[in-house]
N, C-alpha and C positions, 0 to 999 in steps of 0.2 A: 412592837418589839421583836431586836435582833439575837441570833445566837452567834458571837466574834468571835472567834478562834485568834490572839495573840499569837505566834512564835519564836523564841527567845531564839539570840544566836547560841547558847549554848544544848539546844533542840528541846525544853522543855515548851509546853505548853500552857499557854491559861483561856480557858474559855466564860466567857461572862456573858448576861443578858446586857443587852444598853435599851433603851427607851427611847423612842423617836421624843422630842427633835435633837436630839445629843448626835454631834460627831463619832467617828473612830475612835479619834482624840479625846473626844471629852469623855467615850467611854470608859479608856485606860484610863487617864486619870481620878475616874472617880473610885476606878476601882482596881487605883497606887499600881495597878503596873508600870514595872521598871524598863525602859528603854524608849519609853517616852517624854523629851523634855516642855515643849511646846512652851516656848522662851517668850512669844509673841499672844498666846491665849489663843490663840486659832482665828489670827487674822490675817494667813497666809505668807508672814514678812520673813517668818526666821527661819524655815527647813527642818528645825528640830521636832518635828512629830511625823519626819519623813517613815516609810511604811515599804515593803516590796507585796505586792498584791499576790496570794497564790499564782502561779501560773495555773490551775489545776484548775480554777477559780470558777464559775459561771454565773456568778453574780453580778448580776448587771450595775453598771455603776457609772456616775453620771459622766459627760466629757472633764477633758482635763480643759483650764480656761488658760488665756497666755499667762496670768501671773503664777499662779502654779505653776507652771510651763518652766518657768524661766526663773527662782525658785527651788527650782531642782537639781538646778545646774548646778548651785553653791552647797550642795549640802556637804555632808563631813562624809559619808561613805557614796561610793559610787553609786552613779544615777544609773536605774537598767531601765527596760523597756515596763516590765511594771513597776514602776517607782509612783508613788502617789505620798500625796500631803495627806495625813491622816484627816487633818484640820476642815478639808473638801470634802470630804465624802461624809454625807448625810447620813444617819440610824433610819430607814425605811426598814419594813416587813420584810420590802423586798431584797435587803441586804442578810435576812436569817442566812449563819451558814457560811459568811464571808472569813475566808484566812489570811490574814497580815502576818508576814516574815518582817521581825526589828529587825537593824541592821547595828552592825557591830557598836556605831556610834551616831551621836546625833550632834555633836558640837567636837 
């Protein structure tokens, strides 16, 4: 299980415990967190689970593959160096303490 913080554009934070083998996206959906649409259900096709990983984070993340990289160029809010698709971030105990910023729009 990992404690993940979702920071909303208005500055509020939602902290939830997410169990493996979920993803950061699925953790948001299971906990009714606004700001993650996940229209494709987690198949890295739509970009509506875009998040910005907190730049202070030292949590080890899996490398980005070419599909995720391509999809991030078509997201509603600008891609940043810290951009990731939350559906491509599998929850493990190592993700405990992860902080992600939700963009202002997903579609």
